[in-house]
Phi, psi and omega in degrees: 000138178281122179196173176272119182288157181302325180300328179289324176295319177299318179296322178298316180296319178299318177296318179298316181296325176294318178292328176297317179295321178297326182264006179060038174267135179273338178198165180222136174245122178252109185270151173197161172212191184298335187256339178232071193263346196297310183293321179294321177297323182297325184260346186229346189065016181250141181235104185295151168244128179069314191266174174262166177202165176201146171254125178260118187248116177283167179295330174221145176103194190264141180291161174245128174265126176249128180216213181224163194301319185294333180264006186299312180291326180295315181292327177291329178284318190263323186285174184249358182249140187277331183277097183242127182227154178257139172226146187290336179296343186255019175301175184318128185299321192262000185247119180280345183289154173283117183263134180266125175239085188295336183265357187273151173252134185242144164259184176240150176301320181300314183293323181291319178298314181297319179295320180294316182287332175050051178093344177278183183224350185260112180252115173281144180234127172257117184100023181302323183275357179264338186272156178296152179299328181299316180292318179298321178295320180290329175295320180296335181259002186289334182208135179297130178082007182295145176237123180259131180234137176289114184245022184301327182298332181301312181282327179299321177299316182291325184281349186295316179257127186270146174281171177300322180289322177296317179297322177298319178294320179292323175299317180293320176299320178295319179299313182295319179299320179295322177300315179295320183290328176302317178292323179301315180298321180295324188264339181280072183233160179306133180104332175272162178267161174304319183293324177297315181294315180295316181296320179297318180295315181296320180297315179295319180296320179295316179297327182284351175128005179296134174291320174197169171260112182298317173189160167234119173266134182209133172208145177228150181060228181294339181287351178297337183287355182291345181072298179234033181290156177266163179294151177231187177273011177301136176280132177287133182249159178300129181090000177289130167292138177248119176246107184219134176233132181243118180252117186248132178256129177229120182049038178092341187260137190243134172236138182240137178233146174205132179230124183280129179207171181243135175282119184089214185266121179286149175281168178298321179295318177296321178298317179297318179298312182294321179298324178296320177297313181296320178298317181296318178298323180292320178296318181301325184306322182296341183261359180268084183204157179301130178090351181289131176296124186293322179295324178297322177299315180297317181296324178296318177299315185288336174295321178295316177302318181297318180298330179267003181070031186245008187302325184290350179259003182268109191255346178199166184299154191268017181196146174208162177288158172227163181171239176287341171249151179294328175227119179215180179297146002276151176226077189284152169236188184299331183270356182298140182227053176227156181271147164292147185232145175304134183101345171287147172239126189233159175242119172291139179220075180278114190215149175219130184229138178100004180285148183294336179282348185124160179255156178189174181211158168244128175232125177210151185259146180220142168267129173280122184245168177300334184254358182154250181206162177226130179285136171255002177229065189298331179297317179295320178300316180295320178295320179293322178293326177290325177087209185295000000 
């Protein structure tokens, strides 16, 4: 099975502890919940359901996982660290009531913080802006003289370049996403509903190995202009533009695919619109290489849109990083002045919204390599090369 081995998680913690010493941090708390799971997954391999969680990393030694009672057995099954404790601050995210867990054993947030700091006072926090104010307030009161520092940049730096195992997981996510999208194209035909097409794609992707479906964006006809709208019970009609993106998560890593097409027979105007998207995607490929200035790539894409008179329909930059989040660094714009680097994994997002022929996007994944790039969504690449 393709996955991140425990040895890699151990190596990540060792790297983090070295960076903590460089930044004079006495301890680190990596927060996560069901909705902001990426950093916590990176350090623990655990993805909470309903509840909150955090990995407390000392400057030396083994981390402590803090969670809540309902997920205790789950984290022991899925996570990589043996020291698992429950704290009441991490109860169910969506329930304001005080929940009674008569069989559970609890630690305290205060005791875990003190143990992590081991006499020190500077606690770095990854996910400070994701956690509730109540938890942040209790952290401030956990130890006299404590100093809390936003340390999110520490993990963002580490996550920017992917390991061989991470790339393998992203390749598998791309493969599964393509399997689902193949079914979406088959079902997104006149007479079926948007929900039928989206559901068919999600079902095939799950059977093919998806851990979950991060999201499905779907619009047909005039609904393509929603940019990130969800599928509805609207019936697809002949000549409807189909704008659909399928984001598949595998072992925490997400790949997104989107291919612009028309249900039934496209009009001449729709063909011209789609050809402009395909041409732009082809131009972008030449800029996906190690050492390439990211801003120059964005400007090259926008020049093609300008040549076709489509600039006013270009609503956001045409590329972003992927990994444990569907969209993560790098996310360049025209003013960016940094190079793409070998080991980055990126998602092309060539898009135009608000056009009278319909709105749409192309999304496909690429590994930046020393010699150029490698597609992790080859089915989408072949469809784009084929064109309308």
